N, C-alpha and C positions, 0 to 999 in steps of 0.2 A: 833724084837728088835736088832738083832745082826746087821743088815744092818744100823740101825740108829746109833748104837754104832761106827760102822766102819766109817761111813761118819763123824761123829763128831770127832773121833780121827785123821782122815786125815785132816779135815778142821781146826780144832782148835789147837790141841796140837803142831803141827809143828811150827806154827806162834808164839805161846805162849812161847815155849821153845827157839826159835831163838831169840826173843825180850829179854827174860830174860838173855840169855847168852850174849848179846850185852850190857847189862847195865853197867858192869865194864869199858867199853870202851868209854862211852859217858860222856860228861861234862854236867853241869847244863842247858846250852842253847841248848843241843840236844833234838831231838825228833825222835819218831818212828812213821811211817805212815803205817797202814795197809789198804789194799784194798780189796774189795770183788767182786765177778764176777756178772754177770747179774742177776742170780737167787735170789740175795738179793733185787733186784729192781722190776724185772718183771719175777716171776717164771712161767714155764709152768705147765700145769696141772699134778698133780701127784708129784710135786717136793717141797711140802711144807716143808719136813724135810731139804733139802738143802738150801731152802730160809731161814729158821729159823737160820741155822747154819751160813749163810753168813750175 
């Protein structure tokens, strides 16, 4: 479970906190685009956790 938590923390929270910190600097017409890696589309065997996070 610790590995799952570590993977989630590194993949999710960094992007979340960055987007949240940017909000005061964006106007109403602005947007934020987040991208994911290939694991979100075609995960290799044994990478279901990373695929779900992506």
